[in-house]
C-alpha positions, 0 to 999 in steps of 0.5 A: 634485511633478515636478521642474523640468529645468534650462535655460540662459536664452540671452537672460539670458546674452547680457546678463551676457556683453556686460555683462561684456565692457562692464567693463574689468577689466585684471590688477589692476584688476578691481574693478568686475567683481567687484562687478558679479559678486557682486551678479548671483550674489546677486541670481540666488540663488546664495550667493556670498563674496569671497576677498581676493587683495590690497588690493581685489582678489577672488576671488568663490566659490561653494562647494558645500555639504558635503565631497563636491564633486568639482569647481571650475568656475574662470574668470578675470575679467581680460583683458590690457591693452586695444590699443585703450582705445577700442575694446574694448566689446562689438559683435556681427556676425551671431553673431560677438561682438566685444571685450576678453575676449571668448574670453580668457575672458569668454565662458566664465565667463558660460557657467559663471555661467548653467549655475550659476543654471539648475542651483540655480534647479531644484534648490532653490539646491543645486549639486553643484560649486563655481564660482571666479571669479579675478582676476590669471591674465593676470599673476601668478595670484595668484587662482587660487594664493589659492584653492588656498590654502584650497579643495581639489578632487580635478578642475577644469573651467577654461573657457579657449578651446579650442573646446569640445575638452576639454585632459586635457594642458598646456604647461609655462612658462619666463618667463625674464629675462635681464639684460645690463650694459656700460659707460656712456660718451660715445657716441662713444667706444663699443666693441663690448665696451661696449654693453649692447644688442649684448651682449644682441642677440649673447645672443639671436643665440645662443639662438635658434640653438640653440633653432631648430637642437635645440629645434624643440618649444619655442615661444619668445616675445622680448618687452619689450626695454628699456635704460638710457636716458640721451641720447648715451650707451653704455647700461649695461644692457639687459633682455629677457623671454621666454617659453617655451612647451614640450610635457607631456612635455618636461623642463622642468629640461633646457631651464632648464639649457640657457638657463643654459649658452648664458647663461654662455657669451655674458657676459664671462669666461663668468661668470653674473653673479647677476642676468644670468638670472632664471627669473621663473616655472616651470610643469611641464606635465602630461598626465593619463590619459583615465580613471575616472568624471570623464573619463567623465563629461566625455566623456558630456557632450561627445558628447551634444551632438554635439560629437567627441570629440578631446582635446587639449592646452593650448597656452598658460600658465594658472591650470591649472599652479598647480591642477595644482601643488596637487594638482587635476587640471585639464580645460581646456574652453571656448568661443573659440580660443586664437588670437583671445586676447590680439588687436587683433580678440579674438572668439567664436561667440555659438552656442559661448557658448550651447553651452558653457553647455549642456555645462558644465549637463550636467557639473552634471547628472550631478556632481547625479546622483551620478556 
């Protein structure tokens, strides 16, 4: 009996993609899309299990049988909150697909699901790798953390938007909260040493001047600045979050020390109060050599689809950092561009989503052949 050749079903893939985008699933509120995808995977014949993360939040896993699987395909099914809740749904203009999460990363997730279904349908339900659809990536990464607490694979493929360019390198990430304090009093009695916001502005000026002059390779983003609000008074507290993305070879510990020095110098008496500086997240970057059977397998799959082999780095934070910290080597490879993620007009090329599904299927075929 001749074995069927696995083939991507383009119409099925687009329908799945559109329905995923139409389900609103910001971090922490993924229950509806988890329920939908669980039923979809079961109806497609894949052995899906739910892995509890927190309360009613679950990862969806399709686990390869036995202990010899070399890789897990991972995608996050949560998104950032919609900038416009009335206009987050799936829409199409020619080849371009618009909607919340199209690039980051429901396109990649849909492509992975279709590749697994296509492979299993042609191979009597057998799969040579595992699939993990996780929650919480846009906030805490708790879905990926729950996964690595229970499962381990030598390699992972993560479908974040890379324009189908494989990324074997990943930036490091620091999330820092800075808090300044002042003295609450009537606004008419304000003095420059009393105001927590003024102290914060001086702090940020010193920090950004240092980074711009001495650490130009560091990408930083100032966000979520808030102060105590009580009307016509001097604010006695101000807080701000800052994201730092650093190249893989950069010493992230060195940067954290430099930040601490600058913050300490700007505070009254140069003393760092316990909760004036909080490192909320520290993720080390990595750089994986493109050598060995698995990187060669990916190279063969990429070039066979007429995609130029030019591996790059992933500049944002992602679940890959959590996998790397757990001893799993992640390669980021997915449809879409990072520049479109988290934007009000987020979009992805449908042809690229289709091509990514074919690429994932090629990798599954190679793994199934024992490579």
